N, C-alpha and C positions, 0 to 999 in steps of 0.2 A: 289869601287865605278865607276870602269871604265865602266861598264854596263850602268849606269845612264848618262854618258857622250856620249852614242852611239846613232846612228840613230835607231837602233834596239829597244831601250827603248821607243822612241816616238812612232814607229810603234805599239809596244805591248800596250802602254798605250791609244793610239787612238782606237785600236781594242776592248779593254775593254770598253771604253767609249761608243762606238757605240753599243756593246753587251748589256749593262745595261741601255743605253739611260738616263733617267733622274733620275734613282735610285741610288742616291749617296751613300747610305750606302752599297748596294750590291757591287757597283763598288769599293769602298775604300777597302772593304773587300778582293775582288778578286785580286786587285792591290797589296796589302800588302802580301798576300798569294804567289803570283808570285814573289815578291822580295825575301821573305824568303826562297823560294825554291832555290834561287840563292845565298843563304848565306848572304843576305843584312839585317841588323838589322833595325828593323821598330818600335820598342818599344821605348818610352822616347826620341824621336828625334823630331825636327821641321818638319813641313809638307813640307817645301821647300826641305829639305834634301833627301826626297825620291821621289821627282819629277824628270822626265827627264830634264837634263840641256838644251837641244836643245828646249824643250817645254816652260821653263821659260823666255829664252832670248827674244822671240818675245813679250811675254806679258809684261815684264819689259820695252821693247823698246817701246811699245805703250803708256805707261805713261810717258816715258822720251820724248817722240816725242811731248807731249802736253806742249806748253809753259805755260799754265794755271797749270795744274796739277804737272808738275815738279817743280814748284816754291813753292808748298804747302808740309807740312809735313804731311805724310800719316802713318796711323796706320793700321797694318794687323792683322787678327785673332780676330777682336773684336767680342763682344757678345752684346745683347740688354742690355740696361741699362738706366740710367738718370743721368743728371748732374744738379748742382745748380749753378746758376749765379748771382752774386751780381751786384746791380747797381753801377754806377761810385761813388767812394767815395772819396769826395774833401778833407777830413780830413787826411786820412791816419793814420800811426802810429804816436804816440806822444811820446816825451820825459817825464820822470818822475823825479820830484823834492821830495827829501825825506821829508816826513811829509805831502805832499799835497795829496788830494783825487783824485784818478784816474778817468778819463772820461770815462764813459760807452757809446759806439757808438751802436746805434741800427740800424739794417738793415733788410730789407725784401728781402729774396732770391726767384728767380723764378726758377722753375724746368722744364726741357725739357726731354721728353722721347726719346731714341735714339733706333730705331728698324731698322736693315739692311734690305732692300727691293731691289729687282731685278731691274737693268736697263739693256736692252738687245737689240741685233739685231739678228733676226732670218731669215735665208737665205735658200731658197730651191733650190737645184741643181740637174741636171739629174745625176742619179747614175752611169751611164757608164762614163760620164765626170769625176764625182768624183773619180772612180776606176783608172782612168789614172794617178792619183797623179801628181807628179812633180810640175809644176808652180802653178797649182790649189791649191795643199796642202800648198804650201808656201803663197799663197794669203789667205787662210782661216786662217792660224796661224798668219800672220802679218797684213793683211788689215781689216779683219773683227772686231778685237778688237779696231781699231782706230775709227769706228763708235762708239762704247760705250764710248770710252775715250773722243771724241769730245762732245758728248751729256752730259756726266758727268761735263765737264768744263762748259757748259752753265747752268747746274742746280746749281753749285757752285756760279757762279758770278750773274747771272740774273733770273735764273728759267725758267718757261714757258714749261718744259718737261711735256708731258702728258702721261697717262696710256692708255691702250687699249680702255677703255669706255669713253675717253675724259676727265676724271678727272685728277686733278693735281697730279704729282709725288711729294710727300712731304717728302720723307725720307731724302731728301738733302735740306736744308733750304738755299735758295739764299741769299746772302749779300744784293742785292738789294731788297728794301721792308722789310728787318728785322729791327724790332723795336730797336735792340741792335746797329745798325750802325748810325753814324752821317749822315746828309745830307746837301748838299749845291748847289746852283743853279749858272749856268753860263749864262750869257745873250747870246742869239743867235748871236749877234753881238760881243762879247767878242774879245778884242783884243789880240794879242800875249802876251803883258804885263799882261793882266788880267787873261789869262790862267796861265802863270808862277806864279803869285802871289797866285792864287787859289790853285795851286799845293803845292806850298811851305808852305801855310797855313794849309793844310790838312795833309802833312807830319809832320808837327810840332806839330799839335794838335790831331793827332789821337793817342789813348791810345796804348802803346807797353810795352812789357815784358823787352826786352833787346835791343829795338831799330831796330828790324828787321822788317822793313816795306817794303812792295812790292807795286810798283805802276803799277796797270793794266790800261792801256790807249788806248783809241780807236785811230786808225790811223790818223784820220783828227785832233784830238786834239794834237797828237804827232808832227804832221807837224807844227802846230802853236808854239809849245813849241820849236821846233828847229828854228823858225824864230825870237825868241826874240833878241832884239837888243843888242848893246855893246859887241858883240861876246859871249854872254852868250849861245845862242842856238847852235853856232858851237862848243863851248866847251863841252856841253853836248853830242853832237853827236860824237865827237871824243875822248870821255871819259877824256878829260883834265879838265872839269868842272863837279863835282859831286853834284848830288842831295842827300838830306838825305834820300835816299832809297837803300835797300841792293840790288834791282832787279828792273829793269823796264821791263815790258811785253807789247808789242804792240798787241792789240787784235782786229782783224778784224770782221766786222759785219757779214760776211760770216760764220765765225766759231761759233760766239756767237751773235746770232740775238738778238737786243735790248740792245746791250752793251752801257752803259751810256758814257758820255765824259771820266770820269776815276773813278777808284775806288783804294783808298789806304787801304790796310789791313796788320795789324800785323800777320806775318806768324805764330806766336805762339799762336794765338787766333782763328785759324779755325780748328775745329776737323774734318777730313775726315778719315772715317774708312771703311775698307774692311773686310768683313767676309770670312776668308780665305786669300790666297796669291795674291788677287787682281782680274784680268779679267781672265776668264776661257772659254775655247772653247770646246764644246762638240757637238756630233751629234747623229742622228738616221736614220734608213732606213724606208720609208714608201712604203710598198710592193703594195699598190693599185695604186700608181702613179709612181712606179719605180724611187723614187727621194730620193735623200740624204738631210735631213735637218739638218743644221748646226747652232748652236746658240753660239753666244759671250755674255757673261753676267757678271755682277758683282753685288754682294750683298753689299750694301754700305749705309751709313748713313753720314750726314754731318751738322755742325752748327758752328755759332760763340760761343764763349764760354766766352767772356767778353764784356761788355757793352763799347761802345765808342772805340772799337778796330778796326773799319773800317769807312772810310768815302766815300760816294757816291756822285758823282758831276752830275747833270743832266742839260739838256738845256731844258726849258720850251717849250711846243708844241707852235707854232705860232697861 
């Protein structure tokens, strides 16, 4: 597998990707044949095992660089399907007394179809500039996927991502506006103490499988949290005082436009799935314009999987 760790593997992989453009079937066939010619086994292996390692690293780094996506649990190589979701069950499991009649609980499940769809960034570059390689190739492999990852984080938290025709991108269901999420309101003039109380209440009451709750918080709300009196805010900032959250992620409005005051999410109750190994970057040559078209894309779906497993705190419009 030394070949897959080399820069030559990246060069060969990219050359084939450019040759076959968007024809993934022909490209995959040609890539596997080239590996088999080098004595590398391609049957009954994971997709990532036959990708150039220097190609995988920037893609993984793009997801790791996102404070939002790196906090979530991601599933790869997903296919279209559906899930059934049960409303919040306040009774739960019951104990049984010998001789007593067992209680039958009725429930109505809702179903959500999950179909991976593309979210992408398409970039056109002068072909001669592209051929120079070096820093530009590094930019293509590292920076371009970041655009996709940033927009995907927006899709997960608040939505608002649009398709080419102006319609909504709905393959990823945003937590904000989802009927499965709890909602609460913070007054526009909420005090630091009010913010702290609201966050504690959300962290306590948001449904969770094993207590793995994440606090996504807007920067100005976080600033109020840090100014809570009696040393609580400073203790949170220094890590000496712990909120009942497994992770705190400060989200800027620049990265996620429309971010509410805060969102509490059970990390085990949001399904984010990629068809394939994540974000991929491919390209093609346009002879009429002598330009290189580079596309970074991900086929993805996402949704909450449990009722009450998220809480969204908003500030009402004045």
